[in-house]
N, C-alpha and C positions, 0 to 999 in steps of 0.2 A: 428183316432180310439179313442173313448172315454172310459176311464176306470172309473168305479165307485166302491168306497170302502164303504162297509156298516159297520159302527161302531156305538156304543152307546157312545155318548159324552155328558157330563154334562158341561154346560157353565154358568158362573155367569157373568151377564152383568150389568155394572154400568151405569145407565141412568142419564144424566145430563140435567136438566131442561133448556130449551132455553128461555132466557128472552130477549125481545126486538129485534126481528129479522125479516127480510124479506128474504124469500127463493124463488127460482125459479127452476122449473123442465122443461126440454124440452124432449118430446117424439116424435121422427120422425115417419112418416107413416110407418107401417109394410110392405107395398107394394106400390110402386110409379107407377101410371098409370093415363092416361087421360080418361075422360068419359064426356057425356053430363052433363051440369051444373045442370039440374034439377034432376039428379040421385045422386049427391054428398051430403053427410051429415056427421056430427059428432055429439056427444052429445051437443056440443056448437053451431053447425051450422045446423039448420033444413033443411029438404028437401024444395026446392023452394027458398032458399037464392040466388042461381044462376039460370039463365034462360037456357032453352034448346038450345039457339042459341050461347052458349059459350062452348068451350072445357075446362074442368077444371081438375086439378090434386091436390089432397090433399097432403100437404107436411109434416105437423107435428103440434104439439100443445105445447104452453108454458102455464104453470100454475104458477102464482105468489101468494104466500101465506104470510100473515102477522101474526106475533105473538107478541103482545105488542108493536108494532111500527106502526106509521102512513105511509100510502102509498100515495104519492103525485107525480104528474107530471111524470109518467113512460114514457120512450121513448125507442125505439129500434134504436141503432146506428149500421148501416151496416158496414161491413168490407169486402173489395174485392167484393162488389156487384155492379151491374149495374141496371139501372131502366128499361131497355128494354133487352129482351132476344130473340134470333132467333132460332127456332127449324126447322130443315130441314126434310122434309118427303113428302109423296104424298099429293097433294092438287089439287082438281078438279074444280077450278073456271072456267078455260078456256080449259084445256086439261086433260083428265083422266090419262095421263101418266106423268104428270109434277111432278118434285121434286122441291118444293119451300120452301125457308126459310121464315117463317112467325113469326110475333111478339107475344110474350107472356109477361105478367107482373106478379109481385108478388102482391097478395092481402091478406088482413087479415080480419077476423071476430072476434071481441072481445065480451066478455060476457057483456060489458058495452053498446053495440050498437045492434040494431035490424038488421042492414044491413052490408054487407061486403063492403070494399073499397080498392082501389089500394093504395099501399104504395111505397115510393121511398127510397129504402135502400142504394142508392149511397151516401146518406147523413143521414138523420134521419127520423123516423116515430113516430108521437105521438100516444099514446095509449088512451089518454083521453083529447085531446086538449093540447095546449102548456102552460097552466098555471100550478099552483100547488095546485089546489083544492083537498081537502081531498076525497079519494075514500073509501067509507064505504063497498063496496062489497068485500067479501073475501071468496074464492079466486077469482082472476081475470084470465080469460082464454082467450088465443089468438090462433086462428087457422091460419096457413099459407096455401095459395093456389097459384098455377100457373093458370092463366086465359088467354085464347086466346083473341087477339085483333080482330081477324077475325071470321066470322060465322062458327059455328061447322059443318054445312052441307057439307062443302068442304073437310073435313078431312076423311081419310080412317079408318074405324074400323079394328082392328087387325094389323095395320101398326105401325112401329117404328118411333119415332121422336127424332132426335139427336140435342142436343144443339151445335150450330156452331158459335154463337156470343153472348157475354155477359157472366155474371156469376151470379148465385143465391146468392153465398157468404155466409157469416157468420154474427153473430150479437152479440152485447153487450146489456145489459139492464141497463138503467140509471134512477135513481129516484132523487127527490129533497126533501128537508125538508121545513118547513114552511117559512124559510128565503131564499129559492131558492138555498141553497147549495146542490151541486150534489154529488152523489156517485154511484158506480157501484154494481150491484147484479150479482154474479157469479152463473152459473147454478149448482144446487145441493150443494151450499155452503151458509151458513148464511151470511147476509149482514155485511160487515165490512168497506165499502167505499174504499178509495184509488184508485190507478190506475187500469184500466181494466186488467183482466187476459187474458187467451187464449179465443178467440172468439169461439162461438158455431156454427158449420156449419148447415145450414138449411137442406141440403141433406148430410147425413153422407157419408164419402168416397170421397167427392169432395176435390180437383179440378179435379178428374176424370170426363171426359165428360159424363153426364148422357144420356142414351137412354131410352126414356119413351114410353111404348106401349099405343095405344088407345084401351082401354078395359082391364078390370081386369084380371090378370093372376092368376088362382087358386093357393093358397099357399099349397104346399105339406108339410104336417107335418112330421118331421122325426120319424122313428121308435124308440120307447123308451122301455127300459127294467126296470121294477120295481120289486125288490126282497124283499120279506118279509119272515123271518124265524120264524116259530112258534115252540117253544120248547115243549117237552113232559114231562118235569119235571125230577125228580131223577129216577135212575134205580139201580137195584141190580147188583153188580159186577159179580155174577155168571151167569147172563144172557148173558155175553159177553165172557165167557171163551173159549179160543181156536178160531179157524177160522171156525168152523162148525156151530156156532150160533152167533147171534148178537142182540144187544139191540137198538131199534129205540129211538133216543134222540130228533129228531126234524124233521120238514118237511119244505123244501124250496118251497115257492110259487113264481113263476115268472109270471108277467103279461106283455105281449107284447101288446103295443098300437100303433095304426096307421099302423098296418101291413095289409097284403092282406090275404084274405081267400084262403085256399088250398095251402099256401106257408109255407115252413119250415124256421125257423130262428135259428141262431147259436150264442151261447156265450160260452166263456171259463170261468170256475169257478175256482178261486184260493183260496185255504184254507191255512192259516198260523197261527202261534201262536206268542206270544210276544218274544220268543227266536229266531224266524226265523229258527227253527230247522226242518229238514226233517221228524222227528218223533214226536209223540205226547205223552204227559204224563199227568196223573191225579195227581194233587197236593193237599195235605191236607190243609184244611182251617186253622188248627193249624200249622203254619209254623215252630214251634220250632223243630219238629222232622225231617223235611226235607225229609220225605219219599215220593217217587213218584211211580206211577204204570203205566208202559208203556202200550199203547193201539194203535190200528189201527182205523183210521176214514174211514168210507165208505160213498160214495155219489152215490145214486141210485144203490147200490149193488157192486160198484167198490171201491177198496182200494185207499185211497188218500195219496199222498206224500206231506208233508208240503212244501209249497212254489211252488209246481207244480200246473198244471192246469188239470181240468177234462172237457171234452167236453160235452156240452149240445146242441146238434145240431138238435134236433127234436121238437123245440118249435113251437107251433101254435100261431097265433094271438089270444090274449085273455089270459085265465088262464091256467097255467101249474104247475105241482108240482113233486117233487122228495123227497125221504126219505134221512135222514142223520142218520147214525147208528154208533155204537161202537162195535168193535170185537177185537179178538187177545189178550185178557188179559190172562196172565199166572196165572194159579190157585195158584201156590206156592207163587208167589210174592203178590198176592191179599190176601191170607190167612195169610201171615206174616205181613200185614200192621197193624199199630196201630189203635186203635179205633178213627175214625175221619170221616168227610165228605170230599170226594175228588172231585175236579172239574177242569175244564180247560176252558180257554177262546179262542175261535176261531174267527179269522178275515176272512171275506168272501168278495172277490172282483169279480165283474162282468166285463168281458172284451168282448164287442161285437165283433163279427167276421164279417168283411166286406165281 
């Protein structure tokens, strides 16, 4: 269950200028699946890079960026990787009912080359040859793929293929300077050289044995709840005297996204104040007098207890709204108040109900 607290927070961020650094980012594929090679593409790997006679799965992308430092001789150093992998699943070369383990290999397509090529991560893979020529392209992008050694026509669409031998593994990135001195680039960390840190897995979650489907599985986006509170501005205290009248002070706008039509969604709404008190009070802007005016908060016409929750169980996919009001002000307390502007700060938390 995900809880979201809506606060207004001011942050002062100190930004440090990064001088002379090489950084690398790795973004794994959002969904791992095999498909015909001529259907696979990324921004760096155009359609047609692979042929239709190969079964191909996109694994992820490395982006290497330089700021004030030269990039030379980048290499991928495999950790726990094998050069061949066997995936078990339906394979129709001789018998439509056969389950056969067939070979796949890791390939890469870099932004420095027009074609993809097989790499051998049991040892190292060069990104731009084995020398240390200066690379002027910035950034440099590397896509990883799994590619079948056998013809794609023998594999079954919608079938699952399970890794039964070998490992995709993890990687380090190694670069050189003009004198061939080596250093490691950590993912999401500016270059500092030294010994390699924790290797980055090509498939997150490994060494769990991956099961990869033939054919893209639609990604079901989770239902999300976005709350916006629009205030109505100041109100006169007499508008909220007693419990027979109320003053609207705000409107809660809740947007439900990725939901289904004709289905109701549920959230609990929690209101609280800085004191974590079950009751609410208006406090003077001039804090010297310390005078407070108790009041009751209403959400959709129901009185709210501080720290408690109110159900909002009739949400539709899309836009929804409810009023927030003030009531229950005692006339004598309000009329005895010193001349001042009174206010309160309310914290609102959205708790989705599964």
